Backbone of each chain as ProteinMPNN parsed JSONL, in Angstrom:
{"seq_chain_A": "MEKKPRNRTASEQGLWLVIVGLAAWIVPGAGHWLIRERKRAVILFAVITGLFVTGLYIGSVGVVDWVGGRIWFYAQILCSPAVGILGNITQNGQYPAYGRPCDIGQLYTGIAGLLNLLCILSAVYMAYCGRGEMIGREDEDHG", "coords_chain_A": {"N_chain_A": [[30.765, 38.107, -16.742], [30.876, 35.496, -14.463], [30.564, 35.417, -10.914], [32.614, 33.572, -8.783], [32.993, 31.599, -5.826], [35.844, 32.42, -3.925], [37.253, 30.936, -2.083], [37.146, 28.207, -2.47], [38.368, 25.124, -3.852], [38.487, 23.667, -7.197], [37.501, 21.044, -7.109], [36.188, 20.997, -4.661], [34.253, 22.876, -5.174], [32.825, 21.526, -7.171], [31.868, 19.359, -5.685], [30.239, 20.738, -3.897], [28.265, 21.693, -5.634], [27.093, 19.274, -6.35], [26.092, 18.47, -3.859], [24.22, 20.509, -3.378], [22.472, 20.056, -5.534], [21.578, 17.439, -4.958], [20.348, 17.845, -2.476], [18.298, 19.546, -3.254], [16.825, 17.773, -4.754], [16.096, 15.778, -2.897], [14.571, 17.111, -0.88], [12.179, 19.329, -1.931], [13.163, 22.616, -2.647], [15.208, 22.653, -0.788], [17.748, 22.919, -1.828], [17.906, 25.622, -2.557], [17.665, 26.652, -0.017], [20.082, 25.883, 1.141], [21.849, 27.549, -0.212], [21.316, 29.928, 0.899], [19.021, 31.212, 0.004], [16.469, 31.786, 1.329], [13.724, 32.67, 1.351], [12.896, 32.063, -1.232], [13.267, 29.306, -1.114], [11.336, 28.478, 0.761], [8.959, 29.179, -0.561], [9.143, 27.548, -2.867], [9.194, 24.983, -1.722], [6.67, 24.899, -0.454], [4.88, 25.241, -2.629], [5.524, 23.157, -4.486], [5.385, 20.791, -2.929], [2.762, 21.051, -2.052], [1.395, 20.885, -4.497], [2.034, 18.271, -5.27], [0.921, 16.726, -3.16], [-1.745, 17.466, -3.46], [-2.265, 16.257, -5.911], [-2.049, 13.561, -5.138], [-4.201, 13.481, -3.401], [-6.369, 13.927, -5.11], [-6.228, 11.791, -6.997], [-5.615, 9.532, -5.501], [-3.067, 7.578, -3.759], [-2.459, 5.687, -5.529], [-1.844, 6.754, -8.013], [0.834, 6.966, -8.198], [2.599, 4.81, -9.759], [4.766, 2.556, -10.651], [4.651, 0.364, -12.196], [2.348, 0.192, -13.907], [2.251, 2.806, -14.848], [4.737, 3.837, -15.933], [6.108, 5.899, -17.342], [4.97, 8.223, -16.293], [5.832, 7.856, -13.723], [8.572, 8.328, -13.91], [8.598, 11.087, -14.18], [7.345, 11.789, -11.777], [9.116, 10.91, -9.779], [11.097, 12.756, -9.797], [10.372, 14.619, -8.016], [11.036, 13.84, -5.443], [13.165, 11.402, -3.823], [11.633, 9.958, -2.075], [9.301, 9.353, -3.333], [9.807, 7.025, -4.65], [9.685, 5.143, -2.59], [7.001, 5.325, -2.039], [6.065, 4.324, -4.445], [6.869, 1.677, -4.185], [5.165, 0.868, -2.163], [2.681, 1.026, -3.389], [2.788, -0.759, -5.483], [1.518, -3.239, -5.582], [-1.047, -2.802, -6.291], [-3.173, -2.291, -4.551], [-4.306, 0.13, -4.014], [-6.775, 1.941, -5.483], [-6.82, 3.631, -8.653], [-8.299, 5.431, -11.08], [-9.908, 6.464, -14.174], [-10.955, 9.931, -14.725], [-10.075, 11.233, -12.266], [-7.645, 9.88, -11.864], [-6.186, 10.65, -14.132], [-5.957, 13.434, -13.686], [-4.664, 13.445, -11.223], [-2.232, 12.169, -11.904], [-1.256, 14.06, -13.657], [-0.926, 16.312, -11.972], [0.949, 15.326, -10.044], [3.038, 14.534, -11.701], [3.743, 16.947, -12.959], [4.516, 18.357, -10.706], [6.887, 17.011, -10.109], [8.398, 17.635, -12.427], [8.544, 20.391, -12.169], [10.112, 20.472, -9.91], [12.482, 19.569, -10.995], [13.174, 21.785, -12.497], [13.675, 23.503, -10.353], [15.858, 22.212, -9.167], [17.807, 22.557, -11.149], [17.893, 25.339, -11.157], [18.793, 25.883, -8.525], [21.333, 24.67, -8.553], [22.566, 26.147, -10.562], [22.515, 28.715, -9.409], [24.156, 28.221, -7.215], [26.514, 27.662, -8.547], [27.041, 30.161, -9.611], [27.807, 31.4, -7.352], [25.965, 32.37, -5.562], [24.808, 33.42, -2.419], [27.226, 33.162, -1.248], [29.94, 34.297, 0.818], [32.029, 36.822, -0.27], [35.179, 36.797, 0.106], [37.157, 37.906, 2.995], [36.809, 40.542, 3.785], [34.242, 41.33, 2.95], [32.8, 39.609, 4.527], [33.325, 40.551, 7.074], [32.116, 43.065, 6.958], [29.602, 42.388, 6.183]], "CA_chain_A": [[31.694, 37.251, -15.98], [30.214, 34.992, -13.261], [31.36, 35.443, -9.688], [32.749, 32.256, -8.154], [33.596, 31.74, -4.506], [37.309, 32.374, -4.039], [37.89, 30.092, -1.086], [36.973, 26.778, -2.754], [39.07, 24.566, -5.007], [37.543, 23.213, -8.236], [36.831, 19.806, -6.669], [35.247, 21.36, -3.586], [33.122, 23.553, -5.819], [32.039, 20.466, -7.821], [31.171, 18.617, -4.619], [29.202, 21.644, -3.376], [27.163, 21.704, -6.605], [26.414, 17.973, -6.23], [25.336, 18.49, -2.597], [23.064, 21.388, -3.578], [21.556, 19.357, -6.442], [20.97, 16.305, -4.238], [19.445, 18.399, -1.442], [17.119, 20.068, -3.958], [16.016, 16.626, -5.194], [15.557, 15.052, -1.738], [13.48, 17.952, -0.349], [12.011, 20.493, -2.813], [13.503, 23.908, -2.028], [16.357, 22.544, 0.127], [18.924, 23.432, -2.531], [17.9, 27.077, -2.397], [17.88, 26.913, 1.416], [21.526, 25.749, 1.389], [22.59, 28.711, -0.739], [20.794, 31.075, 1.657], [17.868, 31.842, -0.658], [15.48, 31.191, 2.227], [12.347, 32.972, 0.935], [12.677, 31.262, -2.434], [13.188, 27.904, -0.688], [10.038, 28.238, 1.417], [7.918, 29.233, -1.596], [9.251, 26.365, -3.731], [8.785, 23.811, -0.945], [5.213, 24.93, -0.236], [4.132, 25.073, -3.888], [5.753, 21.836, -5.102], [4.819, 19.765, -2.044], [1.302, 21.221, -2.116], [0.916, 20.361, -5.788], [2.168, 16.81, -5.256], [-0.071, 16.163, -2.23], [-3.062, 17.651, -4.089], [-2.366, 15.188, -6.91], [-2.326, 12.306, -4.42], [-5.554, 13.593, -2.85], [-7.347, 13.801, -6.201], [-6.224, 10.49, -7.674], [-5.164, 8.539, -4.513], [-1.638, 7.255, -3.884], [-2.345, 4.754, -6.67], [-1.33, 7.416, -9.228], [2.272, 6.661, -8.255], [2.55, 3.399, -10.154], [5.888, 2.362, -11.564], [4.392, -0.814, -13.04], [1.384, 0.539, -14.955], [2.431, 4.178, -15.354], [6.186, 4.038, -15.764], [6.535, 7.209, -17.857], [4.565, 9.202, -15.273], [6.666, 7.638, -12.541], [9.859, 8.992, -14.134], [8.388, 12.508, -13.871], [6.981, 11.929, -10.355], [10.239, 10.669, -8.855], [11.927, 13.962, -9.767], [9.901, 15.417, -6.883], [11.804, 13.416, -4.268], [13.358, 9.943, -3.824], [10.578, 9.35, -1.25], [8.261, 8.867, -4.253], [10.168, 5.626, -4.928], [9.138, 4.347, -1.474], [5.556, 5.309, -2.288], [5.884, 3.397, -5.573], [6.985, 0.302, -3.665], [3.971, 0.571, -1.368], [1.491, 0.913, -4.244], [3.012, -1.604, -6.654], [0.629, -4.413, -5.61], [-2.332, -2.388, -6.857], [-4.273, -2.287, -3.566], [-4.912, 1.457, -3.971], [-7.343, 2.141, -6.815], [-6.69, 4.927, -9.347], [-8.934, 5.183, -12.384], [-10.708, 7.524, -14.789], [-10.5, 11.318, -14.743], [-9.219, 11.558, -11.103], [-6.306, 9.322, -12.075], [-5.526, 11.521, -15.119], [-5.613, 14.724, -13.06], [-3.657, 13.143, -10.195], [-0.942, 11.927, -12.558], [-0.818, 15.346, -14.199], [-0.455, 17.145, -10.851], [2.178, 14.786, -9.44], [4.089, 14.569, -12.734], [4.198, 18.332, -13.144], [5.261, 18.707, -9.477], [8.237, 16.469, -10.303], [9.102, 18.397, -13.461], [8.842, 21.711, -11.593], [11.258, 20.309, -9.006], [13.677, 19.504, -11.85], [13.499, 23.195, -12.77], [14.252, 24.056, -9.117], [17.194, 21.619, -8.983], [18.707, 23.242, -12.082], [18.013, 26.725, -10.695], [19.635, 25.903, -7.315], [22.718, 24.342, -8.937], [23.098, 27.295, -11.307], [22.763, 29.803, -8.454], [25.336, 27.83, -6.43], [27.657, 27.813, -9.461], [27.296, 31.602, -9.72], [28.295, 31.901, -6.064], [24.879, 33.004, -4.81], [24.803, 33.052, -1.008], [28.596, 33.017, -0.747], [30.661, 35.487, 1.248], [33.166, 37.02, -1.18], [36.36, 37.299, 0.813], [37.042, 38.207, 4.417], [36.369, 41.928, 3.996], [32.782, 41.341, 2.844], [32.256, 38.881, 5.668], [33.407, 41.445, 8.227], [31.152, 44.158, 6.833], [28.289, 41.858, 5.839]], "C_chain_A": [[31.001, 36.824, -14.68], [31.154, 35.093, -12.063], [31.429, 34.032, -9.13], [33.339, 32.461, -6.776], [35.094, 31.539, -4.583], [37.929, 31.297, -3.164], [37.793, 28.595, -1.382], [37.828, 26.355, -3.937], [38.017, 24.057, -5.985], [36.785, 21.971, -7.777], [35.828, 20.083, -5.552], [34.005, 22.037, -4.153], [32.207, 22.527, -6.501], [31.217, 19.693, -6.802], [30.009, 19.441, -4.055], [27.991, 21.659, -4.317], [26.366, 20.404, -6.525], [25.544, 17.948, -4.969], [24.068, 19.333, -2.742], [22.011, 20.694, -4.457], [20.825, 18.225, -5.738], [19.968, 16.787, -3.191], [18.153, 18.887, -2.093], [16.213, 18.936, -4.438], [15.338, 15.956, -3.994], [14.39, 15.816, -1.102], [13.332, 19.163, -1.284], [12.297, 21.798, -2.066], [14.748, 23.865, -1.148], [17.648, 23.057, -0.525], [19.031, 24.942, -2.388], [18.152, 27.465, -0.942], [19.38, 26.881, 1.726], [22.31, 26.958, 0.889], [22.01, 30.03, -0.209], [19.712, 31.86, 0.92], [16.622, 31.342, 0.072], [14.032, 31.43, 1.785], [11.958, 32.121, -0.269], [12.452, 29.8, -2.047], [11.815, 27.589, -0.094], [8.911, 28.218, 0.385], [7.941, 27.955, -2.439], [8.793, 25.106, -2.994], [7.262, 23.761, -0.822], [4.462, 24.622, -1.53], [4.294, 23.653, -4.439], [5.163, 20.726, -4.232], [3.293, 19.828, -2.065], [0.719, 20.633, -3.383], [0.951, 18.828, -5.8], [1.099, 16.17, -4.363], [-1.485, 16.328, -2.794], [-3.302, 16.566, -5.137], [-2.695, 13.851, -6.274], [-3.754, 12.308, -3.87], [-6.609, 13.361, -3.947], [-7.397, 12.358, -6.717], [-5.922, 9.309, -6.781], [-3.688, 8.216, -4.743], [-1.379, 6.279, -5.03], [-1.847, 5.412, -7.944], [0.187, 7.261, -9.352], [2.386, 5.166, -8.506], [3.682, 3.133, -11.146], [5.754, 1.079, -12.39], [3.485, -0.42, -14.212], [1.57, 1.923, -15.562], [3.871, 4.609, -15.248], [6.645, 5.426, -16.221], [6.186, 8.311, -16.853], [5.467, 9.096, -14.055], [8.024, 8.336, -12.686], [9.745, 10.493, -13.819], [8.138, 12.698, -12.374], [8.191, 11.81, -9.439], [11.223, 11.844, -8.835], [11.55, 14.855, -8.586], [10.708, 15.107, -5.623], [12.045, 11.906, -4.368], [12.308, 9.225, -2.977], [9.44, 8.806, -2.113], [8.534, 7.402, -4.627], [9.624, 4.696, -3.852], [7.631, 4.204, -1.652], [5.225, 4.326, -3.421], [5.964, 1.945, -5.131], [5.739, -0.104, -2.893], [2.782, 0.278, -2.29], [1.638, -0.1, -5.382], [2.091, -2.834, -6.725], [-0.767, -4.073, -6.118], [-3.481, -2.36, -5.865], [-4.944, -0.93, -3.446], [-5.451, 1.797, -5.361], [-7.074, 3.541, -7.366], [-7.234, 4.719, -10.746], [-9.622, 6.446, -12.89], [-10.089, 8.909, -14.725], [-9.679, 11.681, -13.5], [-7.796, 11.046, -11.265], [-5.516, 10.207, -13.051], [-5.042, 12.806, -14.451], [-4.541, 14.519, -11.992], [-2.282, 12.924, -10.801], [-0.364, 13.224, -13.111], [-0.23, 16.225, -13.091], [0.889, 16.636, -10.309], [3.337, 14.816, -10.436], [4.631, 15.967, -12.921], [4.932, 18.827, -11.894], [6.707, 18.22, -9.595], [9.031, 17.283, -11.305], [9.439, 19.809, -12.973], [10.023, 21.611, -10.63], [12.562, 20.168, -9.794], [14.142, 20.921, -12.191], [14.177, 23.83, -11.547], [15.648, 23.511, -8.862], [18.193, 22.374, -9.869], [18.947, 24.687, -11.631], [18.957, 26.81, -9.494], [21.098, 25.65, -7.669], [23.34, 25.523, -9.679], [23.413, 28.469, -10.368], [23.992, 29.5, -7.604], [26.602, 28.005, -7.265], [28.057, 29.284, -9.588], [27.782, 32.206, -8.405], [27.239, 32.611, -5.258], [24.909, 32.508, -3.36], [26.188, 32.889, -0.413], [29.091, 34.352, -0.207], [31.851, 35.641, 0.314], [34.312, 37.639, -0.382], [36.083, 37.687, 2.255], [36.437, 39.587, 4.664], [34.841, 42.017, 3.969], [32.141, 40.675, 4.056], [32.228, 39.772, 6.909], [32.336, 42.531, 8.186], [29.74, 43.661, 6.574], [27.498, 41.566, 7.058]], "O_chain_A": [[30.588, 37.67, -13.888], [32.362, 34.886, -12.176], [30.401, 33.364, -9.016], [34.109, 33.398, -6.568], [35.57, 30.604, -5.227], [39.013, 30.798, -3.468], [38.313, 27.789, -0.61], [38.001, 27.106, -4.898], [36.828, 24.013, -5.673], [35.584, 21.845, -8.016], [34.756, 19.48, -5.503], [32.882, 21.818, -3.698], [30.982, 22.63, -6.427], [30.038, 19.409, -7.015], [28.935, 18.909, -3.774], [26.845, 21.642, -3.868], [25.138, 20.409, -6.616], [24.41, 17.47, -4.996], [22.99, 18.939, -2.297], [20.817, 20.74, -4.164], [19.614, 18.061, -5.891], [18.886, 16.219, -3.038], [17.06, 18.678, -1.566], [14.996, 19.098, -4.524], [14.159, 15.607, -4.056], [13.343, 15.232, -0.821], [14.272, 19.947, -1.414], [11.744, 22.05, -0.995], [15.292, 24.911, -0.796], [18.532, 23.57, 0.161], [20.11, 25.477, -2.13], [18.779, 28.488, -0.669], [19.891, 27.723, 2.464], [23.312, 27.347, 1.489], [22.196, 31.094, -0.8], [19.513, 33.045, 1.189], [15.826, 30.581, -0.479], [13.207, 30.518, 1.833], [10.871, 31.547, -0.331], [11.563, 29.138, -2.581], [11.211, 26.563, -0.409], [8.025, 27.366, 0.436], [6.898, 27.352, -2.696], [8.094, 24.266, -3.56], [6.643, 22.723, -1.054], [3.517, 23.833, -1.529], [3.308, 23.019, -4.816], [4.51, 19.818, -4.747], [2.617, 18.8, -2.093], [-0.317, 19.968, -3.357], [0.021, 18.177, -6.276], [0.453, 15.198, -4.755], [-2.327, 15.445, -2.631], [-4.402, 16.022, -5.239], [-3.514, 13.093, -6.793], [-4.431, 11.28, -3.869], [-7.611, 12.682, -3.724], [-8.474, 11.778, -6.856], [-5.965, 8.171, -7.25], [-3.129, 8.541, -5.79], [-0.238, 6.071, -5.445], [-1.459, 4.711, -8.878], [0.757, 7.398, -10.435], [2.284, 4.359, -7.582], [3.567, 3.445, -12.331], [6.635, 0.749, -13.183], [3.817, -0.671, -15.371], [1.1, 2.184, -16.67], [4.203, 5.59, -14.583], [7.474, 6.054, -15.564], [6.987, 9.208, -16.592], [5.822, 10.098, -13.435], [8.562, 8.869, -11.715], [10.668, 11.092, -13.267], [8.647, 13.642, -11.769], [8.288, 12.521, -8.439], [12.083, 11.919, -7.958], [12.315, 15.74, -8.2], [11.022, 16.001, -4.838], [11.218, 11.194, -4.937], [12.106, 8.021, -3.134], [8.704, 7.914, -1.691], [7.604, 6.638, -4.888], [9.159, 3.596, -4.151], [7.059, 3.133, -1.45], [4.236, 3.596, -3.358], [5.23, 1.09, -5.627], [5.305, -1.255, -2.948], [1.975, -0.607, -2.008], [0.705, -0.281, -6.165], [1.904, -3.405, -7.799], [-1.578, -4.97, -6.347], [-4.643, -2.4, -6.268], [-6.019, -0.819, -2.857], [-4.679, 1.928, -6.31], [-7.101, 4.521, -6.621], [-6.694, 3.923, -11.514], [-9.883, 7.376, -12.126], [-8.868, 9.057, -14.676], [-8.671, 12.374, -13.635], [-6.845, 11.707, -10.848], [-4.336, 10.483, -12.834], [-3.894, 13.219, -14.616], [-3.619, 15.326, -11.87], [-1.283, 13.424, -10.285], [0.842, 13.464, -13.048], [0.839, 16.811, -13.259], [1.836, 17.404, -10.138], [4.478, 15.09, -10.063], [5.842, 16.159, -13.031], [5.864, 19.624, -12.0], [7.638, 18.934, -9.224], [10.2, 17.591, -11.074], [10.486, 20.358, -13.317], [10.836, 22.531, -10.534], [13.62, 20.591, -9.329], [15.336, 21.218, -12.178], [15.131, 24.596, -11.686], [16.528, 24.238, -8.399], [19.267, 22.775, -9.42], [20.067, 25.193, -11.714], [19.816, 27.69, -9.436], [21.994, 26.322, -7.159], [24.502, 25.862, -9.453], [24.441, 29.132, -10.511], [24.78, 30.397, -7.301], [27.635, 28.44, -6.756], [29.24, 29.616, -9.663], [28.13, 33.385, -8.351], [27.568, 33.382, -4.357], [25.022, 31.307, -3.115], [26.336, 32.531, 0.755], [28.712, 35.411, -0.708], [32.608, 34.69, 0.121], [34.389, 38.858, -0.224], [34.932, 37.785, 2.68], [35.668, 39.789, 5.604], [34.222, 42.665, 4.812], [31.096, 41.104, 4.545], [31.271, 39.765, 7.684], [31.733, 42.878, 9.201], [28.78, 44.416, 6.725], [26.359, 41.109, 6.96]]}, "seq_chain_B": "MAEWAPLLAALTAPEPIGMDAVSMLWMFPLVAAIAMVYKATKMRVLFLRRFLIESLVLFATVSGFMIMAILVLNLLSWLVTG", "coords_chain_B": {"N_chain_B": [[-0.865, 9.784, 16.645], [-3.261, 8.753, 15.791], [-4.815, 10.929, 15.02], [-3.847, 11.55, 12.558], [-4.788, 9.627, 10.919], [-7.372, 9.946, 9.457], [-6.546, 11.849, 7.641], [-4.521, 10.563, 6.186], [-6.05, 8.502, 5.18], [-7.6, 9.848, 3.358], [-5.994, 9.956, 1.195], [-6.054, 7.535, -0.007], [-8.12, 6.822, -1.671], [-9.654, 7.694, -4.792], [-10.867, 11.022, -5.604], [-14.258, 11.939, -6.355], [-14.582, 12.903, -9.55], [-16.1, 14.205, -12.313], [-16.682, 13.729, -15.92], [-17.311, 16.122, -16.982], [-17.545, 19.628, -18.066], [-16.892, 21.136, -15.875], [-14.814, 19.89, -14.607], [-12.617, 20.867, -15.85], [-11.855, 23.04, -14.422], [-9.915, 22.273, -12.688], [-7.552, 22.865, -13.838], [-6.697, 25.356, -13.071], [-5.448, 25.569, -10.388], [-3.123, 24.204, -11.052], [-1.954, 25.78, -13.064], [-1.51, 28.068, -11.533], [0.418, 27.113, -9.72], [2.517, 26.499, -11.476], [3.079, 29.058, -12.47], [3.948, 30.348, -10.122], [6.219, 28.841, -9.328], [7.822, 29.171, -11.58], [8.262, 31.963, -11.585], [9.509, 32.206, -9.089], [11.926, 30.945, -9.556], [12.98, 32.454, -11.595], [13.14, 35.198, -10.939], [15.547, 37.59, -10.126], [16.153, 38.978, -7.74], [14.231, 38.4, -4.918], [11.455, 39.973, -4.088], [8.699, 39.989, -2.022], [6.153, 41.171, -2.57], [6.394, 42.043, -5.22], [6.912, 39.606, -6.391], [4.484, 38.264, -5.988], [2.749, 39.84, -7.531], [3.865, 39.58, -10.118], [3.626, 36.818, -10.46], [0.861, 36.585, -10.423], [0.183, 38.012, -12.717], [1.363, 36.408, -14.69], [-0.092, 34.062, -14.256], [-2.671, 34.965, -14.925], [-2.271, 35.595, -17.609], [-1.574, 33.089, -18.802], [-3.856, 31.606, -18.129], [-5.847, 33.128, -19.426], [-5.064, 32.822, -22.109], [-5.451, 30.067, -22.393], [-8.2, 29.856, -21.963], [-9.107, 31.305, -24.149], [-8.197, 29.615, -26.18], [-9.802, 27.382, -25.65], [-12.323, 28.47, -26.234], [-12.047, 29.08, -28.991], [-11.583, 26.518, -30.048], [-13.993, 25.284, -29.332], [-15.747, 26.82, -30.868], [-14.887, 26.211, -33.456], [-15.477, 23.487, -33.452], [-18.246, 23.635, -33.209], [-18.882, 24.921, -35.609], [-18.099, 23.005, -37.464], [-19.597, 20.709, -36.819], [-22.163, 21.659, -36.413]], "CA_chain_B": [[-0.889, 9.108, 15.34], [-4.657, 8.507, 15.393], [-5.385, 12.107, 14.353], [-3.368, 11.585, 11.175], [-5.417, 8.539, 10.159], [-8.31, 10.408, 8.424], [-5.791, 12.575, 6.611], [-3.87, 9.565, 5.331], [-7.103, 7.744, 4.494], [-8.069, 10.67, 2.234], [-5.089, 9.778, 0.061], [-6.089, 6.142, -0.484], [-9.222, 6.612, -2.626], [-9.771, 8.874, -5.66], [-11.995, 11.945, -5.443], [-15.202, 11.827, -7.479], [-14.504, 13.998, -10.528], [-16.802, 13.755, -13.512], [-16.07, 14.024, -17.221], [-17.978, 17.325, -17.503], [-16.703, 20.816, -18.277], [-16.461, 21.672, -14.568], [-13.534, 19.271, -14.239], [-11.545, 21.678, -16.438], [-11.428, 24.037, -13.429], [-8.724, 21.75, -12.005], [-6.323, 23.37, -14.475], [-6.272, 26.634, -12.495], [-4.383, 25.416, -9.381], [-1.904, 23.756, -11.73], [-1.384, 26.964, -13.716], [-1.018, 28.943, -10.456], [1.66, 26.53, -9.201], [3.554, 26.66, -12.502], [3.44, 30.484, -12.506], [4.702, 30.704, -8.913], [7.556, 28.221, -9.356], [8.587, 29.811, -12.652], [8.692, 33.288, -11.134], [10.442, 32.041, -7.963], [13.257, 30.579, -10.053], [13.464, 33.423, -12.581], [13.406, 36.546, -10.407], [16.921, 37.681, -9.629], [15.989, 39.287, -6.311], [12.835, 38.047, -4.626], [10.643, 40.807, -3.19], [7.462, 39.217, -1.917], [5.044, 41.859, -3.227], [6.637, 41.995, -6.671], [6.775, 38.196, -6.772], [3.05, 37.935, -6.054], [2.15, 40.547, -8.678], [4.342, 38.969, -11.366], [3.002, 35.483, -10.548], [-0.554, 36.797, -10.755], [0.121, 38.427, -14.128], [1.651, 35.214, -15.503], [-1.249, 33.171, -14.099], [-3.788, 35.521, -15.71], [-1.924, 35.489, -19.032], [-1.681, 31.684, -19.238], [-5.275, 31.219, -18.019], [-6.567, 33.818, -20.502], [-4.737, 32.181, -23.382], [-6.092, 28.738, -22.434], [-9.652, 30.064, -22.126], [-9.299, 31.688, -25.555], [-8.014, 28.392, -26.98], [-11.012, 26.569, -25.45], [-13.42, 29.104, -26.976], [-11.801, 28.915, -30.442], [-11.792, 25.098, -30.388], [-15.436, 25.038, -29.262], [-16.356, 27.484, -32.023], [-14.551, 25.375, -34.621], [-16.253, 22.249, -33.314], [-19.652, 23.981, -33.471], [-19.003, 25.219, -37.034], [-17.935, 21.768, -38.241], [-20.653, 19.73, -36.538], [-23.468, 22.281, -36.231]], "C_chain_B": [[-2.314, 8.952, 14.827], [-5.268, 9.697, 14.668], [-4.934, 12.242, 12.906], [-4.116, 10.587, 10.294], [-6.428, 9.024, 9.108], [-7.617, 11.124, 7.275], [-5.135, 11.602, 5.627], [-4.901, 8.764, 4.544], [-7.632, 8.504, 3.285], [-7.206, 10.474, 0.997], [-5.176, 8.377, -0.546], [-7.235, 5.848, -1.451], [-9.376, 7.864, -3.482], [-10.99, 9.727, -5.349], [-12.961, 11.773, -6.614], [-15.135, 13.065, -8.376], [-15.112, 13.488, -11.826], [-16.058, 14.1, -14.791], [-16.668, 15.295, -17.825], [-16.994, 18.507, -17.592], [-16.163, 21.382, -16.964], [-15.092, 21.097, -14.16], [-12.345, 20.043, -14.831], [-11.028, 22.742, -15.459], [-10.181, 23.58, -12.663], [-7.44, 22.243, -12.652], [-5.804, 24.624, -13.761], [-5.242, 26.499, -11.354], [-3.042, 25.008, -9.996], [-1.187, 24.942, -12.379], [-0.8, 27.913, -12.664], [0.32, 28.433, -9.922], [2.8, 26.724, -10.195], [4.028, 28.117, -12.534], [4.305, 30.853, -11.306], [6.117, 30.117, -8.937], [8.419, 28.889, -10.425], [9.122, 31.165, -12.192], [9.695, 33.19, -9.985], [11.844, 31.678, -8.443], [13.833, 31.658, -10.961], [13.841, 34.772, -11.996], [14.78, 36.588, -9.757], [16.941, 37.992, -8.122], [14.51, 39.13, -5.988], [12.222, 38.994, -3.598], [9.241, 40.225, -3.208], [6.304, 39.847, -2.699], [5.171, 41.781, -4.747], [6.466, 40.568, -7.203], [5.304, 37.831, -6.935], [2.389, 38.587, -7.262], [2.567, 39.874, -9.987], [3.753, 37.57, -11.561], [1.551, 35.599, -10.982], [-0.716, 37.168, -12.234], [0.356, 37.213, -15.037], [0.477, 34.239, -15.453], [-2.411, 33.646, -14.966], [-3.517, 35.377, -17.201], [-2.123, 34.057, -19.543], [-3.147, 31.239, -19.21], [-6.081, 31.838, -19.158], [-6.326, 33.168, -21.849], [-5.436, 30.824, -23.501], [-7.602, 28.862, -22.611], [-9.96, 30.453, -23.575], [-9.181, 30.474, -26.459], [-9.245, 27.497, -26.869], [-12.172, 27.143, -26.269], [-13.262, 28.898, -28.481], [-12.067, 27.461, -30.857], [-13.276, 24.728, -30.342], [-16.16, 25.623, -30.458], [-16.119, 26.665, -33.303], [-15.382, 24.101, -34.629], [-17.72, 22.49, -33.667], [-19.869, 24.246, -34.96], [-18.946, 23.946, -37.881], [-19.134, 20.847, -38.056], [-22.066, 20.33, -36.547], [-24.251, 22.515, -37.521]], "O_chain_B": [[-2.569, 9.004, 13.624], [-6.13, 9.526, 13.807], [-5.553, 12.958, 12.119], [-4.081, 10.688, 9.068], [-6.365, 8.568, 7.966], [-8.021, 11.031, 6.116], [-5.186, 11.79, 4.412], [-4.667, 8.393, 3.394], [-8.061, 7.898, 2.303], [-7.627, 10.786, -0.117], [-4.453, 8.065, -1.492], [-7.317, 4.746, -1.993], [-9.247, 8.978, -2.973], [-12.014, 9.224, -4.889], [-12.537, 11.493, -7.736], [-15.584, 14.145, -7.991], [-14.689, 12.466, -12.367], [-14.97, 14.675, -14.767], [-16.554, 15.528, -19.029], [-15.816, 18.403, -17.253], [-15.114, 22.024, -16.939], [-14.32, 21.748, -13.456], [-11.212, 19.895, -14.373], [-9.931, 23.276, -15.623], [-9.479, 24.396, -12.065], [-6.356, 22.067, -12.094], [-4.613, 24.928, -13.832], [-4.257, 27.238, -11.343], [-1.977, 25.41, -9.527], [0.029, 25.087, -12.258], [0.267, 28.491, -12.867], [1.244, 29.215, -9.697], [3.916, 27.072, -9.808], [5.227, 28.383, -12.615], [5.285, 31.585, -11.448], [7.088, 30.801, -8.611], [9.603, 29.142, -10.205], [10.297, 31.474, -12.388], [10.626, 33.992, -9.905], [12.835, 32.054, -7.817], [15.053, 31.767, -11.087], [14.757, 35.428, -12.491], [15.126, 35.731, -8.944], [17.652, 37.35, -7.347], [13.647, 39.658, -6.69], [12.437, 38.845, -2.395], [8.666, 39.994, -4.271], [5.569, 39.152, -3.4], [4.209, 41.496, -5.459], [5.951, 40.351, -8.3], [4.924, 37.169, -7.901], [1.569, 37.967, -7.938], [1.733, 39.628, -10.858], [3.421, 37.18, -12.68], [1.069, 34.815, -11.8], [-1.632, 36.697, -12.909], [-0.355, 37.015, -16.022], [0.094, 33.662, -16.471], [-3.055, 32.852, -15.652], [-4.426, 35.072, -17.972], [-2.753, 33.838, -20.577], [-3.625, 30.584, -20.136], [-6.9, 31.165, -19.783], [-7.253, 32.981, -22.637], [-5.947, 30.471, -24.564], [-8.214, 28.066, -23.323], [-10.944, 29.994, -24.155], [-9.965, 30.312, -27.394], [-9.689, 26.92, -27.862], [-12.911, 26.401, -26.916], [-14.23, 28.577, -29.17], [-12.696, 27.206, -31.885], [-13.766, 23.971, -31.181], [-17.075, 25.007, -31.003], [-17.026, 26.462, -34.11], [-15.917, 23.69, -35.659], [-18.356, 21.67, -34.329], [-20.894, 23.859, -35.521], [-19.651, 23.823, -38.883], [-19.631, 20.269, -39.022], [-23.05, 19.601, -36.673], [-25.366, 23.035, -37.48]]}, "name": "protein", "num_of_chains": 2, "seq": "MEKKPRNRTASEQGLWLVIVGLAAWIVPGAGHWLIRERKRAVILFAVITGLFVTGLYIGSVGVVDWVGGRIWFYAQILCSPAVGILGNITQNGQYPAYGRPCDIGQLYTGIAGLLNLLCILSAVYMAYCGRGEMIGREDEDHGMAEWAPLLAALTAPEPIGMDAVSMLWMFPLVAAIAMVYKATKMRVLFLRRFLIESLVLFATVSGFMIMAILVLNLLSWLVTG"}
């Protein structure tokens, strides 16, 4: 039996899950931060952002290409909506990305996005289970 | 802002990476990241020391399996073409 926070109505709980999911998408790890899983949040932010930036370093920002590499772009944008802004900047093709560096860069950035999807689902599930919630006034007083 | 310029410039051109076997080493940071994120989401309570050990074990397991796969595929290739 999952523990749910007692003080929220069903609609408030739904809204909370949406907020956690959106936060986790906008900044990797922010969803876990909101539900007070601070250590987890810092690790996820550092690893996912590091992986994404490494991908950009290897292949250049040109690996984010929603014209020529649309399938990769769908995976990359899961990392953050900011990737969409990057896609707009690179859409004219002024940043070169080719050969093996492009392959590795796309792989790194795409997997960073997919790992963030895993984190979004994890944060929403933990929020649904009531992780980080005070259970009642008594716990709050003694916690 | 000027001190950020070289950093940003590093992201505008691809790094020189060849098509040789050494380029396969780029899989290790990727495997490490996957192991860390997987363990960070899976562990019910996150103790830093235990997290690092479990991530390291997963990293070693996945890396070992991939190295074995590379060796088997190379052996097969050598047997077929050699």
